[in-house]
Backbone as numpy.savetxt, mean C-alpha at the origin, in Angstrom:
# Nx Ny Nz CAx CAy CAz Cx Cy Cz
17.18 20.67 -9.60 16.67 19.45 -8.98 15.97 19.80 -7.68
14.70 19.41 -7.55 13.94 19.70 -6.35 14.47 18.89 -5.18
14.36 19.44 -3.98 14.77 18.74 -2.77 13.56 18.01 -2.20
13.74 16.71 -1.94 12.63 15.86 -1.52 12.87 15.38 -0.09
11.80 15.32 0.70 11.87 14.71 2.03 10.93 13.53 2.07
11.45 12.37 2.48 10.62 11.18 2.65 10.44 10.95 4.14
9.26 11.25 4.64 8.97 11.08 6.06 8.64 9.62 6.33
9.38 9.01 7.27 9.19 7.58 7.52 9.98 6.75 6.54
11.09 7.28 6.04 11.83 6.63 4.97 12.82 5.58 5.39
12.75 5.08 6.63 13.72 4.08 7.08 13.20 2.66 6.97
11.95 2.49 6.57 11.43 1.13 6.47 10.25 1.06 5.52
9.88 -0.18 5.12 8.71 -0.40 4.29 8.76 0.34 2.98
7.61 0.87 2.56 7.50 1.59 1.30 8.40 2.80 1.29
8.60 3.43 2.46 9.46 4.61 2.53 10.89 4.31 2.14
11.42 3.19 2.63 12.79 2.84 2.30 12.94 2.51 0.82
11.91 1.88 0.25 11.95 1.58 -1.18 11.99 2.88 -2.00
11.22 3.88 -1.57 11.19 5.16 -2.28 12.53 5.87 -2.14
13.11 5.83 -0.93 14.41 6.46 -0.72 15.46 5.84 -1.63
15.41 4.51 -1.79 16.37 3.84 -2.65 16.22 4.30 -4.10
14.96 4.51 -4.53 14.73 4.93 -5.90 15.13 6.37 -6.12
15.09 7.22 -5.08 15.39 8.64 -5.20 16.80 8.99 -4.71
17.06 8.66 -3.71 18.16 8.98 -2.83 17.96 10.31 -2.21
15.71 12.64 7.53 15.60 13.73 8.48 14.81 13.26 9.69
15.61 12.85 10.16 14.90 12.47 11.37 14.47 13.73 12.11
13.17 13.78 12.45 12.63 14.97 13.11 11.64 14.57 14.20
11.24 15.57 14.98 10.26 15.37 16.03 8.89 15.74 15.46
8.07 14.71 15.19 6.78 14.96 14.53 5.74 15.54 15.48
6.05 15.62 16.76 5.10 16.21 17.70 5.26 17.73 17.77
6.32 18.24 17.17 6.64 19.67 17.23 6.53 20.28 15.85
5.38 20.91 15.57 5.13 21.47 14.24 6.13 22.55 13.88
6.48 23.39 14.84 7.45 24.46 14.56 8.80 23.88 14.18
9.21 22.82 14.87 10.48 22.17 14.56 10.44 21.55 13.16
9.31 20.95 12.82 9.14 20.38 11.48 9.27 21.46 10.42
8.62 22.60 10.67 8.67 23.72 9.72 10.11 24.19 9.54
10.85 24.27 10.62 12.25 24.70 10.56 13.08 23.74 9.71
12.83 22.45 9.88 13.57 21.45 9.10 13.26 21.60 7.61
11.99 21.75 7.28 11.60 21.90 5.88 12.22 23.16 5.26
12.24 24.24 6.03 12.81 25.49 5.53 14.33 25.40 5.41
14.97 24.87 6.45 16.43 24.86 6.47 17.01 23.97 5.38
16.24 22.95 4.98 16.72 22.06 3.91 16.13 22.42 2.55
15.31 23.46 2.52 14.71 23.87 1.25 13.86 22.79 0.62
13.06 22.08 1.46 12.27 20.95 0.98 11.09 21.43 0.16
11.07 21.04 -1.12 9.96 21.42 -2.00 8.83 20.40 -1.96
9.17 19.12 -1.86 8.18 18.04 -1.89 8.35 17.12 -0.70
7.23 16.84 -0.03 7.24 15.88 1.08 6.49 14.63 0.65
7.14 13.48 0.82 6.51 12.19 0.56 6.36 11.51 1.92
5.14 11.34 2.37 4.92 10.74 3.68 4.70 9.24 3.56
5.51 8.49 4.32 5.30 7.05 4.44 5.16 6.69 5.92
4.72 7.67 6.68 4.53 7.45 8.12 3.46 6.38 8.36
3.65 5.58 9.39 2.67 4.57 9.76 1.47 5.25 10.41
0.34 5.23 9.73 -0.88 5.84 10.27 -1.81 4.70 10.66
-1.65 4.21 11.90 -2.40 3.04 12.35 -3.34 3.38 13.50
-2.78 3.99 14.55 -3.61 4.35 15.71 -3.68 5.86 15.92
-2.84 6.60 15.21 -2.83 8.05 15.34 -2.32 8.67 14.03
-2.89 9.80 13.68 -2.41 10.53 12.49 -1.77 11.87 12.90
-1.48 12.01 14.19 -0.93 13.28 14.69 0.33 13.69 13.95
1.24 12.73 13.76 2.51 13.05 13.11 2.30 13.58 11.70
1.42 12.94 10.96 1.22 13.37 9.58 0.41 14.67 9.50
-0.54 14.84 10.39 -1.28 16.10 10.46 -0.31 17.25 10.73
0.61 17.04 11.68 1.61 18.06 11.99 2.51 18.33 10.79
2.83 17.27 10.07 3.69 17.40 8.91 3.02 18.23 7.82
1.73 18.02 7.61 0.99 18.82 6.64 0.98 20.29 7.06
0.74 20.54 8.34 0.72 21.92 8.85 2.07 22.59 8.64
3.15 21.86 8.93 4.49 22.41 8.77 4.81 22.66 7.32
4.38 21.74 6.45 4.64 21.88 5.01 3.93 23.11 4.45
2.70 23.32 4.90 1.95 24.49 4.42 2.57 25.78 4.93
3.12 25.74 6.14 3.72 26.94 6.72 5.08 27.26 6.11
5.74 26.24 5.58 7.06 26.45 4.98 6.95 27.18 3.66
7.77 28.18 3.48 7.75 28.95 2.23 8.34 28.16 1.07
9.05 27.08 1.37 9.68 26.28 0.32 8.79 25.14 -0.17
8.03 24.56 0.74 7.31 23.33 0.42 6.03 23.61 -0.38
5.92 22.94 -1.52 4.79 23.16 -2.41 3.95 21.91 -2.66
4.57 20.73 -2.47 3.91 19.48 -2.85 3.95 18.47 -1.70
2.92 17.59 -1.69 2.82 16.63 -0.58 2.13 15.36 -1.08
2.76 14.22 -0.80 2.14 12.92 -1.06 1.83 12.30 0.29
0.54 12.08 0.60 0.20 11.52 1.92 0.48 10.03 2.01
0.53 9.54 3.23 0.78 8.11 3.46 -0.53 7.34 3.32
-0.86 7.03 2.07 -2.05 6.24 1.78 -1.63 4.88 1.24
-1.00 4.87 0.05 -0.35 3.68 -0.48 -1.22 2.42 -0.46
-2.34 2.49 -1.12 -3.22 1.32 -1.18 -4.38 1.57 -2.10
-5.52 1.93 -1.52 -6.71 2.22 -2.30 -7.25 3.59 -1.91
-8.14 4.11 -2.74 -8.78 5.40 -2.45 -9.92 5.15 -1.46
-9.59 5.21 -0.19 -10.57 4.87 0.84 -11.82 5.75 0.77
-12.96 5.12 1.06 -14.23 5.84 1.14 -14.54 6.13 2.61
-15.52 6.99 2.85 -15.93 7.30 4.22 -16.47 6.05 4.91
-17.18 5.22 4.16 -17.72 3.98 4.72 -16.58 3.06 5.17
-15.55 2.96 4.36 -14.40 2.13 4.73 -13.67 2.72 5.94
-13.63 4.04 6.01 -13.00 4.70 7.13 -13.71 4.44 8.44
-15.02 4.29 8.39 -15.80 4.00 9.60 -15.59 2.55 10.04
-15.39 1.65 9.07 -15.21 0.24 9.38 -13.80 -0.06 9.87
-12.82 0.64 9.31 -11.42 0.34 9.58 -10.72 1.63 10.01
-10.47 1.81 11.31 -9.94 3.08 11.84 -8.72 3.65 11.11
-7.70 2.84 10.74 -6.56 3.43 10.03 -6.96 4.13 8.74
-7.98 3.59 8.04 -8.45 4.24 6.82 -9.09 5.58 7.15
-9.82 5.64 8.25 -10.43 6.91 8.68 -9.38 7.95 9.00
-8.29 7.54 9.64 -7.20 8.46 9.97 -6.56 9.02 8.70
-6.40 8.16 7.69 -5.80 8.61 6.43 -6.73 9.61 5.72
-8.03 9.38 5.84 -8.99 10.30 5.22 -8.96 11.67 5.91
-8.71 11.68 7.22 -8.59 12.96 7.93 -7.39 13.75 7.43
-6.28 13.05 7.17 -5.10 13.72 6.62 -5.42 14.28 5.24
-6.09 13.47 4.43 -6.44 13.92 3.08 -7.36 15.14 3.12
-8.28 15.14 4.07 -9.18 16.28 4.22 -8.40 17.55 4.55
-7.40 17.43 5.41 -6.56 18.59 5.77 -5.78 19.06 4.54
-5.28 18.11 3.75 -4.54 18.49 2.54 -5.43 19.24 1.56
-6.67 18.80 1.41 -7.59 19.43 0.47 -7.88 20.88 0.86
-7.80 21.16 2.15 -8.05 22.52 2.63 -6.80 23.38 2.62
-5.67 22.76 2.33 -4.39 23.48 2.35 -4.09 24.07 0.97
-2.99 24.80 0.89 -2.54 25.37 -0.38 -1.55 24.44 -1.08
-1.29 23.28 -0.51 -0.30 22.35 -1.06 -0.86 21.57 -2.24
-0.07 21.46 -3.30 -0.43 20.54 -4.37 -0.17 19.13 -3.85
-1.13 18.25 -4.05 -0.99 16.91 -3.48 -1.58 15.85 -4.39
-1.12 14.63 -4.20 -1.70 13.49 -4.91 -1.62 12.27 -4.01
-2.67 11.48 -4.03 -2.71 10.21 -3.28 -2.36 9.10 -4.25
-1.37 8.28 -3.88 -0.93 7.21 -4.77 -1.66 5.91 -4.42
-2.49 5.46 -5.35 -3.26 4.23 -5.17 -2.58 3.11 -5.95
-2.10 2.10 -5.22 -1.31 1.04 -5.87 -1.84 -0.36 -5.57
-3.00 -0.45 -4.92 -3.57 -1.76 -4.64 -2.89 -2.43 -3.46
-2.79 -3.76 -3.52 -2.18 -4.53 -2.44 -0.73 -4.81 -2.78
0.13 -4.74 -1.77 1.56 -4.91 -2.03 1.88 -6.36 -2.43
2.47 -6.50 -3.60 2.86 -7.81 -4.11 4.03 -8.40 -3.32
4.75 -7.53 -2.61 5.90 -7.96 -1.81 5.60 -9.15 -0.92
4.40 -9.15 -0.30 4.09 -10.15 0.71 4.17 -11.58 0.19
4.08 -11.74 -1.13 4.09 -13.08 -1.71 5.47 -13.46 -2.25
6.43 -12.53 -2.14 7.77 -12.82 -2.63 8.84 -12.83 -1.56
8.47 -12.44 -0.33 9.42 -12.41 0.78 9.76 -13.84 1.19
11.03 -14.19 1.46 12.20 -13.31 1.51 13.04 -13.34 0.22
12.64 -14.14 -0.76 13.49 -14.32 -1.94 13.61 -13.05 -2.77
12.50 -12.31 -2.87 12.51 -11.05 -3.62 12.62 -9.91 -2.60
13.63 -9.08 -2.76 13.93 -8.04 -1.77 12.74 -7.13 -1.50
12.50 -6.92 -0.22 11.44 -6.03 0.22 11.78 -5.53 1.61
11.34 -4.31 1.92 11.54 -3.75 3.25 10.28 -3.88 4.11
9.26 -4.55 3.59 8.05 -4.78 4.35 8.23 -5.98 5.28
7.44 -5.99 6.35 7.43 -7.14 7.24 6.58 -8.25 6.63
7.01 -9.51 6.74 6.24 -10.62 6.15 4.81 -10.65 6.69
3.87 -10.87 5.80 2.45 -10.98 6.15 1.82 -12.01 5.24
1.03 -12.91 5.80 0.36 -13.93 4.99 -1.13 -13.69 5.04
-1.70 -13.37 3.89 -3.13 -13.12 3.80 -3.67 -13.82 2.56
-4.77 -14.50 2.72 -5.49 -15.23 1.67 -4.72 -16.45 1.17
-3.47 -16.24 0.78 -2.70 -17.31 0.13 -1.42 -17.61 0.92
-1.33 -18.83 1.43 -0.14 -19.28 2.17 0.67 -20.15 1.22
1.58 -19.52 0.49 2.33 -20.21 -0.55 3.22 -21.32 0.01
3.82 -21.07 1.16 4.73 -22.06 1.74 4.02 -23.34 2.15
2.75 -23.21 2.51 1.99 -24.37 3.00 0.90 -24.82 2.03
0.94 -24.29 0.81 0.01 -24.74 -0.24 -1.45 -24.68 0.21
-1.79 -23.57 0.85 -3.12 -23.40 1.44 -3.66 -22.02 1.11
-4.99 -21.92 0.95 -5.60 -20.62 0.68 -6.95 -20.51 1.38
-7.25 -19.33 1.87 -8.56 -19.01 2.41 -9.08 -17.83 1.62
-9.87 -18.11 0.60 -10.26 -17.09 -0.37 -11.54 -16.38 0.05
-11.53 -15.05 0.06 -12.74 -14.30 0.44 -13.79 -14.33 -0.67
-15.04 -14.60 -0.28 -16.11 -14.64 -1.27 -15.92 -15.78 -2.25
-16.21 -15.49 -3.51 -16.06 -16.53 -4.55 -14.72 -16.48 -5.25
-13.93 -15.43 -4.97 -12.57 -15.37 -5.51 -12.47 -14.96 -6.96
-13.53 -14.37 -7.50 -13.53 -14.01 -8.93 -13.39 -12.52 -9.19
-13.18 -11.74 -8.14 -13.02 -10.29 -8.31 -11.54 -9.95 -8.50
-11.17 -9.23 -9.57 -9.75 -8.86 -9.77 -9.23 -8.01 -8.63
-7.97 -8.24 -8.30 -7.27 -7.48 -7.27 -6.00 -6.91 -7.88
-5.75 -5.62 -7.65 -4.53 -4.99 -8.15 -3.39 -5.23 -7.16
-2.25 -5.67 -7.69 -1.05 -5.90 -6.89 0.10 -5.09 -7.47
0.88 -4.45 -6.60 2.06 -3.72 -7.05 3.17 -3.91 -6.04
4.37 -4.20 -6.52 5.52 -4.35 -5.63 6.04 -2.97 -5.24
6.51 -2.84 -4.00 6.95 -1.52 -3.52 8.11 -0.96 -4.36
8.96 -1.82 -4.90 10.05 -1.31 -5.74 9.49 -0.64 -6.99
8.37 -1.14 -7.49 7.74 -0.52 -8.66 6.99 0.75 -8.28
6.33 0.72 -7.11 5.69 1.95 -6.61 6.73 3.05 -6.53
7.90 2.70 -6.00 8.97 3.68 -5.84 9.42 4.23 -7.19
9.52 3.37 -8.19 9.95 3.83 -9.51 8.92 4.78 -10.12
7.65 4.45 -9.95 6.60 5.33 -10.48 6.58 6.67 -9.74
6.76 6.62 -8.42 6.76 7.87 -7.64 7.94 8.74 -8.04
9.08 8.13 -8.29 10.24 8.89 -8.75 9.94 9.65 -10.04
9.21 8.99 -10.94 8.81 9.64 -12.20 7.72 10.68 -11.96
6.82 10.38 -11.02 5.72 11.29 -10.69 6.23 12.67 -10.28
7.37 12.70 -9.62 7.93 13.97 -9.15 8.28 14.92 -10.27
8.47 14.37 -11.49 8.83 15.21 -12.63 7.62 15.73 -13.39
6.42 15.26 -13.03 5.20 15.73 -13.70 4.88 17.13 -13.22
4.67 18.02 -14.17 4.49 19.44 -13.84 3.23 19.71 -13.05
2.15 19.00 -13.38 0.87 19.26 -12.72 0.29 17.96 -12.20
0.11 17.87 -10.88 -0.45 16.67 -10.28 -1.97 16.69 -10.30
-2.55 15.51 -10.19 -3.99 15.34 -10.00 -4.21 14.85 -8.56
-5.43 14.96 -8.02 -5.67 14.55 -6.64 -5.35 13.08 -6.37
-5.50 12.24 -7.40 -5.20 10.82 -7.24 -4.30 10.35 -8.36
-3.36 9.48 -8.03 -2.49 8.83 -9.01 -2.63 7.33 -8.83
-2.56 6.60 -9.95 -2.72 5.15 -9.91 -1.51 4.47 -10.52
-1.07 3.40 -9.85 -0.04 2.54 -10.39 -0.44 1.09 -10.11
-0.46 0.28 -11.15 -0.92 -1.11 -11.04 0.13 -2.03 -11.64
0.68 -2.90 -10.79 1.67 -3.86 -11.28 1.01 -5.00 -12.02
-0.10 -5.49 -11.48 -0.82 -6.61 -12.08 -2.23 -6.62 -11.52
-3.17 -7.21 -12.26 -4.51 -7.43 -11.75 -4.90 -8.87 -12.04
-5.29 -9.57 -10.98 -5.60 -10.99 -11.11 -6.58 -11.37 -10.01
-7.46 -12.33 -10.28 -8.37 -12.79 -9.23 -7.62 -13.74 -8.31
-8.17 -13.93 -7.11 -7.55 -14.87 -6.18 -7.61 -16.30 -6.73
-8.70 -16.65 -7.41 -8.77 -17.99 -8.00 -7.66 -18.20 -9.02
-7.43 -17.19 -9.85 -6.37 -17.30 -10.86 -4.98 -17.28 -10.21
-4.85 -16.53 -9.12 -3.58 -16.50 -8.38 -3.26 -17.92 -7.87
-4.25 -18.57 -7.27 -4.05 -19.92 -6.76 -3.72 -20.88 -7.90
-4.48 -20.78 -9.00 -4.23 -21.68 -10.13 -2.82 -21.50 -10.68
-2.36 -20.27 -10.74 -1.01 -19.99 -11.23 0.04 -20.53 -10.27
-0.23 -20.41 -8.97 0.70 -20.94 -7.97 0.75 -22.46 -8.06
-0.39 -23.09 -8.23 -0.44 -24.55 -8.35 0.34 -25.02 -9.57
0.16 -24.32 -10.68 0.86 -24.68 -11.92 2.37 -24.49 -11.77
2.77 -23.39 -11.16 4.20 -23.09 -11.02 4.88 -24.05 -10.05
4.20 -24.37 -8.95 4.78 -25.26 -7.94 4.58 -26.74 -8.29
3.59 -27.02 -9.12 3.30 -28.40 -9.46 2.62 -29.16 -8.34
1.85 -28.46 -7.50 1.14 -29.10 -6.40 -0.29 -28.56 -6.34
-1.17 -29.33 -5.70 -2.54 -28.91 -5.51 -2.68 -28.24 -4.16
-3.33 -27.08 -4.12 -3.52 -26.34 -2.88 -4.80 -26.77 -2.17
-4.76 -26.69 -0.86 -5.96 -26.87 -0.05 -6.67 -25.52 0.01
-7.79 -25.41 -0.68 -8.48 -24.11 -0.82 -9.81 -24.12 -0.09
-9.99 -23.14 0.79 -11.26 -22.92 1.47 -11.80 -21.56 1.03
-13.12 -21.42 1.06 -13.75 -20.15 0.69 -14.48 -19.57 1.90
-14.21 -18.31 2.19 -14.85 -17.62 3.31 -16.07 -16.87 2.80
-17.22 -17.20 3.33 -18.46 -16.54 2.92 -18.47 -15.09 3.36
-19.29 -14.31 2.70 -19.43 -12.90 3.09 -19.95 -12.80 4.51
-20.84 -13.72 4.88 -21.39 -13.72 6.24 -20.28 -13.92 7.27
-19.37 -14.85 6.98 -18.26 -15.09 7.90 -17.35 -13.88 8.00
-17.06 -13.28 6.85 -16.20 -12.11 6.83 -16.83 -10.95 7.61
-18.13 -10.80 7.47 -18.82 -9.73 8.20 -18.78 -9.95 9.71
-18.60 -11.19 10.12 -18.47 -11.52 11.54 -17.02 -11.44 12.01
-16.11 -11.09 11.08 -14.70 -11.00 11.44 -14.01 -12.34 11.48
-14.51 -13.29 10.71 -13.96 -14.65 10.71 -13.40 -15.01 9.35
-12.19 -15.60 9.36 -11.56 -16.06 8.12 -10.98 -17.45 8.35
-10.62 -18.11 7.25 -9.93 -19.39 7.33 -8.55 -19.17 7.95
-8.24 -19.94 8.97 -6.92 -19.84 9.59 -5.90 -20.55 8.70
-4.88 -19.83 8.28 -3.81 -20.40 7.48 -2.67 -20.85 8.39
-1.92 -21.88 8.00 -0.82 -22.35 8.86 0.15 -21.26 9.26
0.41 -20.31 8.37 1.38 -19.24 8.67 0.86 -18.24 9.69
-0.45 -18.27 9.98 -1.01 -17.34 10.96 -0.62 -17.71 12.39
-0.59 -18.99 12.67 -0.44 -19.47 14.05 0.81 -18.93 14.74
1.99 -18.95 14.10 3.18 -18.44 14.79 3.15 -16.93 15.05
2.21 -16.24 14.41 2.14 -14.78 14.54 1.30 -14.36 15.74
0.47 -15.24 16.26 -0.49 -14.87 17.30 0.12 -14.24 18.55
1.32 -14.64 18.98 1.90 -13.96 20.15 2.14 -12.47 19.93
2.27 -12.06 18.66 2.54 -10.65 18.33 1.31 -9.96 17.74
0.44 -10.75 17.12 -0.76 -10.22 16.48 -1.89 -11.18 16.87
-2.57 -10.93 17.99 -3.56 -11.87 18.53 -4.57 -12.34 17.47
-4.97 -13.59 17.59 -5.82 -14.21 16.57 -7.08 -13.40 16.27
-7.78 -12.96 17.30 -9.03 -12.22 17.08 -8.78 -10.94 16.29
-7.69 -10.25 16.63 -7.36 -9.01 15.93 -6.96 -9.30 14.48
-6.13 -10.31 14.28 -5.71 -10.68 12.93 -6.91 -11.06 12.08
-7.80 -11.86 12.65 -8.97 -12.31 11.89 -9.84 -11.11 11.49
-10.00 -10.17 12.41 -10.83 -8.99 12.10 -10.22 -8.18 10.95
-8.93 -7.87 11.06 -8.28 -7.05 10.03 -8.32 -7.75 8.67
-7.99 -9.04 8.64 -7.96 -9.76 7.37 -9.37 -9.98 6.82
-10.36 -10.07 7.71 -11.75 -10.18 7.26 -12.20 -8.89 6.58
-11.77 -7.75 7.13 -12.08 -6.46 6.50 -11.48 -6.40 5.10
-10.21 -6.79 4.99 -9.59 -6.80 3.68 -10.27 -7.80 2.76
-10.72 -8.92 3.32 -11.44 -9.90 2.51 -12.71 -9.33 1.91
-13.44 -8.57 2.71 -14.65 -7.91 2.20 -14.31 -6.92 1.09
-13.20 -6.20 1.27 -12.78 -5.24 0.26 -12.30 -5.94 -1.01
-11.56 -7.05 -0.84 -11.12 -7.81 -2.01 -12.33 -8.27 -2.82
-13.28 -8.88 -2.14 -14.45 -9.42 -2.83 -15.33 -8.33 -3.40
-15.42 -7.21 -2.68 -16.30 -6.12 -3.11 -15.73 -5.25 -4.21
-14.47 -5.47 -4.60 -13.89 -4.72 -5.72 -13.12 -3.48 -5.34
-12.90 -3.26 -4.04 -12.16 -2.06 -3.64 -10.74 -2.06 -4.18
-10.18 -3.25 -4.36 -8.81 -3.37 -4.87 -8.77 -3.62 -6.38
-9.92 -3.60 -7.02 -9.97 -3.72 -8.48 -9.82 -2.32 -9.06
-8.59 -1.81 -9.00 -8.34 -0.40 -9.31 -8.55 -0.07 -10.78
-9.16 1.08 -10.99 -9.31 1.67 -12.32 -9.00 3.15 -12.19
-8.01 3.67 -12.90 -7.75 5.12 -12.83 -9.01 5.90 -13.19
-9.45 6.71 -12.25 -10.66 7.50 -12.47 -10.39 8.69 -13.39
-11.45 9.19 -14.00 -11.32 10.39 -14.82 -10.84 11.54 -13.93
-9.86 12.26 -14.42 -9.30 13.35 -13.62 -8.18 12.92 -12.71
-7.72 11.67 -12.87 -6.59 11.17 -12.07 -5.39 10.93 -12.99
-4.25 10.64 -12.41 -3.05 10.32 -13.17 -2.88 8.81 -13.28
-2.82 8.30 -14.49 -2.56 6.88 -14.73 -1.06 6.75 -14.98
-0.32 6.38 -13.94 1.14 6.35 -14.05 1.63 5.24 -14.97
0.87 4.15 -15.09 1.25 3.10 -16.03 1.24 3.63 -17.46
0.21 4.42 -17.78 0.11 4.99 -19.13 1.13 6.10 -19.33
1.40 6.87 -18.27 2.35 7.97 -18.38 3.77 7.46 -18.59
4.09 6.32 -17.99 5.47 5.81 -18.03 5.51 4.35 -18.49
5.18 4.11 -19.77 5.12 2.74 -20.28 6.48 2.03 -20.28
7.56 2.80 -20.14 8.89 2.18 -20.12 9.12 1.37 -18.84
8.34 1.64 -17.80 8.44 0.85 -16.56 7.66 -0.44 -16.74
8.31 -1.55 -16.54 7.67 -2.86 -16.65 7.59 -3.46 -15.24
6.47 -3.28 -14.56 6.37 -3.72 -13.16 6.30 -5.24 -13.04
6.68 -5.72 -11.87 6.57 -7.14 -11.57 5.10 -7.57 -11.58
4.85 -8.76 -12.13 3.52 -9.34 -12.11 3.50 -10.51 -11.13
2.31 -11.02 -10.85 2.18 -12.20 -10.00 2.95 -13.36 -10.60
2.84 -13.52 -11.90 3.56 -14.61 -12.58 5.07 -14.44 -12.41
5.55 -13.22 -12.53 6.99 -12.96 -12.34 7.45 -13.41 -10.96
6.68 -13.05 -9.94 7.05 -13.38 -8.57 7.07 -14.90 -8.37
6.03 -15.57 -8.85 5.97 -17.03 -8.69 7.10 -17.72 -9.44
7.42 -17.20 -10.61 8.53 -17.77 -11.39 9.85 -17.62 -10.62
10.06 -16.44 -10.05 11.30 -16.20 -9.30 11.37 -17.10 -8.06
10.22 -17.39 -7.48 10.18 -18.20 -6.27 10.35 -19.68 -6.54
9.69 -20.18 -7.59 9.56 -21.63 -7.71 9.98 -22.24 -9.05
10.08 -21.45 -10.09 10.31 -22.04 -11.42 11.61 -22.81 -11.49
12.64 -22.37 -10.77 13.94 -23.03 -10.86 14.14 -24.09 -9.78
13.11 -24.25 -8.90 13.27 -25.20 -7.80 12.89 -26.60 -8.25
């Protein structure tokens, strides 16, 4: 049995992965990181570090993993979509993740980036267990309101972190990795998501559509659930980040398709039946 290290495994996607699988370290000290990897005989590193304003910790982790005689495999903290250089220029955290990926490509480590779309967790909290922090984007289920980017007809891939964790657990047993791995819990357009929510709840939603022009200006429809968040996530900043995601939703960045030469984890492990949008809505409202 290979020894696995989950960096950042105390919260979010990391905690979900730890639960599926079963080291606190100083990420500023590469030598110390290397010692930890060696002393524990770590063969595979799964990074779930928060790469938001700095990638120093993960860059150091890659360096330490390559220096360790034990460590052979590395999963970077991407957990979303296969970011492009253009997206990296528009959204700094994406650029930081691409820098880590670039370092991995130059290393001797076998690695794979797990692309799972948008986390379905955000629409099931708190009734469906998740270690992610609540976030309301596009669809405010509690207030029967939606601010849909573009025309809302582009499919979006959604995967719950518990399912990502199950697929990653299986991924560790695959003898040969590919540069990218894909896991998709469900794919549905925002219009269909709203229609399904309306049908399940038995109510009509107040739906607004955000034009591409508005999104490009960093402007989105304010949802009722956004207002209480502003003391912690200022309105201008929230609008910018969600507008970027709105452009990506509409532009098809989240309409995942396993590329040729990648690993399709859904096809590899058909015994896993991931949660769908319908499943989540049923768990939330069908019995109410």
